[in-house]
C-alpha positions in Angstrom: 67.6 132.0 147.4 70.7 130.3 146.0 73.4 132.6 144.7 75.8 131.3 142.0 79.0 133.1 141.2 79.7 133.3 137.5 82.6 134.9 135.6 80.3 137.9 134.7 78.7 138.3 138.1 76.2 136.6 140.4 72.9 134.9 139.6 70.1 134.4 142.2 67.8 131.4 142.0 64.4 131.3 143.7 64.5 127.8 145.2 61.3 126.4 146.5 62.6 122.8 146.6 65.8 120.7 146.3 65.4 120.1 142.6 65.6 123.8 141.8 68.5 124.2 144.3 70.3 121.4 142.5 69.7 123.0 139.1 71.2 126.3 140.4 74.2 124.6 142.1 75.1 122.6 139.0 74.6 125.4 136.4 78.3 125.7 135.6 79.2 122.0 136.0 76.3 119.8 134.7 76.2 120.8 131.0 79.5 122.5 130.4 79.1 122.3 126.6 76.0 124.5 126.8 77.9 127.0 129.0 80.8 127.0 126.6 78.5 127.6 123.7 76.7 130.5 125.5 80.2 132.0 126.3 80.9 132.2 122.6 77.8 134.1 121.7 78.3 137.8 121.0 76.6 140.3 123.4 73.4 141.7 122.0 72.5 138.5 120.0 69.2 136.6 120.7 69.0 133.2 122.1 65.7 131.2 122.2 65.6 128.9 125.2 63.0 126.3 124.2 62.2 124.2 127.3 63.7 126.7 129.7 62.6 125.0 132.8 63.4 127.4 135.7 65.6 129.5 133.4 69.2 128.6 134.5 70.6 128.9 131.0 68.4 131.9 130.2 69.8 133.7 133.3 73.3 132.8 132.4 73.0 134.1 128.9 71.3 137.3 130.1 74.2 137.9 132.5 76.5 137.8 129.5 74.5 140.4 127.7 72.5 138.1 125.4 68.8 138.7 124.8 66.7 135.7 125.6 63.3 134.5 124.7 62.4 131.6 127.0 59.6 129.1 126.5 58.3 126.9 129.3 54.9 125.2 129.2 54.9 123.7 132.7 53.2 126.3 134.9 55.2 125.6 138.1 58.5 126.0 136.1 57.2 129.1 134.4 56.4 130.6 137.8 60.0 130.0 139.0 61.4 131.3 135.7 59.5 134.5 136.2 60.7 134.8 139.8 64.3 134.2 138.7 63.9 136.9 136.0 62.6 139.3 138.7 65.3 138.4 141.3 68.0 139.1 138.7 66.5 142.3 137.4 66.6 140.6 133.9 63.2 141.6 132.5 64.9 143.8 129.9 66.9 140.9 128.6 64.7 137.9 129.1 61.1 137.5 127.8 59.4 134.4 129.2 56.4 132.7 127.6 54.2 130.0 129.1 53.6 128.1 125.8 54.9 125.1 123.9 56.6 125.4 120.6 55.5 122.7 118.2 55.5 121.4 114.6 52.0 123.0 114.2 50.1 125.8 115.8 47.4 124.2 117.9 45.6 124.0 121.2 46.5 120.6 122.6 47.3 119.0 126.0 50.5 119.1 128.0 50.9 115.7 129.8 52.5 116.2 133.1 54.2 113.3 135.0 55.5 115.5 137.8 54.1 118.9 138.5 56.9 119.9 141.0 58.8 123.0 140.0 62.1 122.1 138.4 60.9 118.8 137.1 61.1 117.6 133.6 59.8 114.6 131.6 56.5 116.1 130.5 55.3 116.1 126.9 53.0 118.2 124.6 50.5 116.4 122.5 50.9 112.9 123.9 51.8 111.1 127.1 54.8 109.4 125.6 58.3 109.1 127.1 60.7 109.1 124.1 63.7 108.2 126.2 62.1 105.0 127.6 60.0 104.4 124.5 56.7 104.0 126.2 53.5 105.7 127.2 53.5 107.2 130.7 50.7 107.6 133.2 50.2 111.3 133.5 49.5 113.0 136.8 47.8 116.0 135.2 46.7 117.1 131.8 46.8 120.8 131.1 45.4 122.5 128.0 48.3 124.4 126.4 48.8 126.6 123.3 51.4 125.4 120.9 52.9 127.5 118.1 55.3 126.9 115.3 58.4 129.1 115.4 57.3 130.8 112.2 53.7 131.5 113.4 55.0 132.8 116.7 57.3 135.2 115.0 54.7 136.3 112.5 51.9 136.7 115.0 53.7 138.5 117.7 56.7 140.2 115.9 59.2 138.5 118.3 62.9 138.8 117.5 64.2 136.1 115.3 66.8 134.1 117.2 70.5 134.0 116.4 70.7 130.8 118.5 68.3 128.2 119.7 68.8 126.0 122.8 66.2 123.2 122.8 65.7 120.9 125.7 62.3 119.3 125.5 60.9 115.9 126.4 59.1 114.1 123.7 
């Protein structure tokens, strides 16, 4: 367990490897623009964290009194996201979903380069690395449900977001 001191309290991170520990330790220093943006959100508003990974920003927003809907399609990251919600007693503020959000509602494949918890660089629908501009060799292909935002809201009656943080590969 890695504990991070924030201005509103402490966050606990379930760290099964060094990648997750690094994400926890760099929460307040790696992406300061996102932290500043979350700091400006009014308590009680709703943030959708699309591509939540292990939930660092979801946890931070929850600690500040913001309701979070977190989406993470990689099963190993989703597992850690759920453990982090549990360890921080944040289940009333964070709802996590193991699905992909997409331009169409579909069943497709999630192409995984690295299945290790805390990893990124995986894509939904095609094994294509946008940053490098090339197809990648996947380690694993996982069938995954993908929803449009509108279909997800309509189908499940989920709260419409006031804010959306999107950090997805592809």
